[in-house]
C-alpha positions in Angstrom: -3.1 -277.4 -44.2 -3.1 -278.0 -47.8 -2.4 -274.3 -48.4 1.0 -274.7 -46.6 2.0 -277.7 -48.5 4.5 -276.5 -51.4 3.4 -277.5 -54.7 -0.1 -278.5 -53.6 -1.7 -276.6 -56.5 0.5 -278.7 -58.9 -1.2 -282.0 -57.7 -4.8 -280.7 -57.0 -5.8 -277.7 -59.4 -8.4 -278.2 -61.8 -6.4 -278.6 -65.3 -8.4 -280.2 -68.2 -5.2 -281.2 -69.8 -4.2 -283.3 -67.0 -7.8 -284.6 -66.2 -7.6 -285.9 -69.9 -4.8 -288.0 -68.5 -7.0 -289.5 -66.0 -6.3 -287.2 -63.1 -10.0 -287.0 -62.3 -9.5 -286.2 -58.7 -8.9 -282.7 -59.8 -12.6 -282.3 -60.3 -12.9 -282.3 -56.6 -9.7 -281.1 -55.2 -9.3 -277.7 -56.9 -11.6 -276.2 -54.2 -8.9 -277.3 -51.4 -6.2 -274.9 -52.7 -6.2 -271.3 -53.0 -3.9 -268.6 -54.9 -2.9 -267.1 -51.5 -4.1 -266.5 -47.9 -6.6 -263.7 -48.9 -8.2 -266.2 -51.4 -8.5 -268.7 -48.6 -9.9 -266.3 -46.1 -12.5 -265.1 -48.6 -13.7 -268.5 -49.4 -13.8 -269.4 -45.7 -16.0 -266.4 -45.0 -18.2 -267.5 -47.8 -18.4 -270.9 -46.4 -19.5 -269.6 -43.0 -22.1 -267.3 -44.7 -23.6 -270.2 -46.5 -23.9 -272.2 -43.2 -25.6 -269.1 -41.4 -28.5 -269.5 -43.9 -29.1 -273.1 -43.5 -32.1 -274.5 -41.9 -30.8 -275.8 -38.5 -33.1 -278.9 -38.8 -31.2 -280.1 -41.8 -29.3 -283.3 -41.0 -25.6 -282.4 -40.7 -24.6 -284.5 -43.7 -26.9 -282.7 -46.1 -25.1 -279.4 -46.7 -21.8 -281.3 -47.2 -23.2 -283.6 -49.6 -24.8 -280.7 -51.5 -21.4 -278.9 -51.4 -19.5 -282.1 -52.8 -22.2 -282.4 -55.6 -22.1 -279.0 -56.5 -18.3 -278.9 -56.8 -18.3 -282.0 -58.9 -21.2 -280.6 -61.2 -19.5 -277.2 -61.5 -16.0 -278.7 -62.3 -17.6 -280.6 -65.1 -19.5 -277.7 -66.3 -16.3 -275.7 -66.6 -15.3 -278.2 -69.1 -17.6 -276.4 -71.5 -15.3 -273.2 -71.4 -12.3 -274.7 -73.3 -10.4 -271.3 -72.7 -10.1 -272.1 -69.1 -6.9 -274.2 -68.4 -6.5 -273.7 -64.6 -8.7 -273.1 -61.6 -8.4 -273.2 -57.7 -10.5 -272.1 -54.9 -14.0 -272.7 -53.6 -15.9 -269.6 -54.8 -17.6 -271.0 -57.9 -19.2 -273.9 -55.9 -20.0 -271.4 -53.1 -22.1 -269.2 -55.2 -24.3 -272.2 -56.0 -24.2 -273.6 -52.5 -25.3 -270.2 -51.3 -28.4 -270.4 -53.3 -29.2 -273.8 -51.8 -28.5 -272.7 -48.3 -30.9 -269.9 -48.8 -33.5 -272.2 -50.2 -33.0 -274.6 -47.2 -33.4 -271.8 -44.7 -36.1 -269.8 -46.3 -38.8 -270.5 -43.7 -36.8 -268.7 -41.1 -37.0 -265.3 -43.0 -38.3 -265.8 -46.5 -38.1 -262.1 -47.6 -34.4 -262.0 -46.6 -33.5 -265.3 -48.1 -35.3 -264.5 -51.5 -33.8 -261.1 -51.8 -30.2 -262.6 -51.0 -30.9 -265.2 -53.7 -31.7 -262.4 -56.2 -28.5 -260.5 -55.3 -26.4 -263.7 -55.9 -28.2 -264.3 -59.3 -27.8 -260.5 -60.3 -24.0 -260.6 -59.2 -23.1 -263.7 -61.3 -25.0 -262.2 -64.3 -23.3 -258.9 -64.0 -19.9 -260.6 -63.7 -20.5 -262.6 -66.8 -21.4 -259.4 -68.6 -18.8 -256.9 -67.3 -16.1 -259.2 -65.8 -15.1 -259.9 -62.3 -14.0 -257.3 -59.6 -10.5 -255.9 -60.1 -10.1 -255.3 -56.4 -10.7 -258.9 -55.6 -8.5 -260.0 -58.5 -5.6 -257.9 -57.1 -6.3 -259.3 -53.6 -6.3 -263.0 -54.6 -3.5 -262.3 -57.3 -5.4 -264.0 -60.0 -8.4 -263.4 -62.3 -11.7 -263.7 -60.8 -13.0 -266.8 -62.5 -16.6 -265.6 -63.2 -17.4 -268.8 -65.3 -16.8 -270.7 -62.2 -19.3 -268.6 -60.2 -21.7 -269.2 -63.1 -21.1 -272.9 -63.2 -21.8 -273.1 -59.4 -25.0 -271.3 -59.8 -26.2 -273.7 -62.7 -25.0 -276.6 -60.6 -27.2 -275.6 -57.8 -30.2 -275.1 -60.1 -29.6 -278.6 -61.3 -29.4 -279.9 -57.9 -32.3 -277.9 -56.4 -34.9 -280.5 -57.0 -32.8 -283.1 -55.1 -32.1 -280.7 -52.3 -35.8 -279.8 -52.1 -36.8 -283.4 -52.0 -34.3 -284.2 -49.1 -35.8 -281.4 -47.2 -39.3 -282.5 -47.8 -38.6 -286.1 -46.8 -37.0 -284.9 -43.4 -40.4 -283.0 -42.5 
């Protein structure tokens, strides 16, 4: 619904200069708005992909808590790139959350899950080295924020021990 609200980006986008003015909600709300409908659709598909890899025995709250924490951490990590002045969309945190979802569901099909995790990591490293996909950039009408994808993966790696501990305590 936020996508339909005119000017939602103005109030919700990740913008360091406004966060410096105590608008800290932007650390979490940037993922709620997108550049256009295609951007929203791609992120929604990524969200469903992540959920498909989850262990169905995980408590319902756990994946959403992980996504919230990855969003917060990746938003903070993006502050390390001073050239980034604006960001919207869920793809950065989704890259990291996909890794945690793959880890969570690894017992179901370990080979597939480890292979998929390797593909995610190779994709993010290649984006950092050679840039984002031009076709995707044209579709979403913005530069693919590859730094956001990397921040999401780093956030997931930092949260991995917590996620693993939650999963072990459940068993």
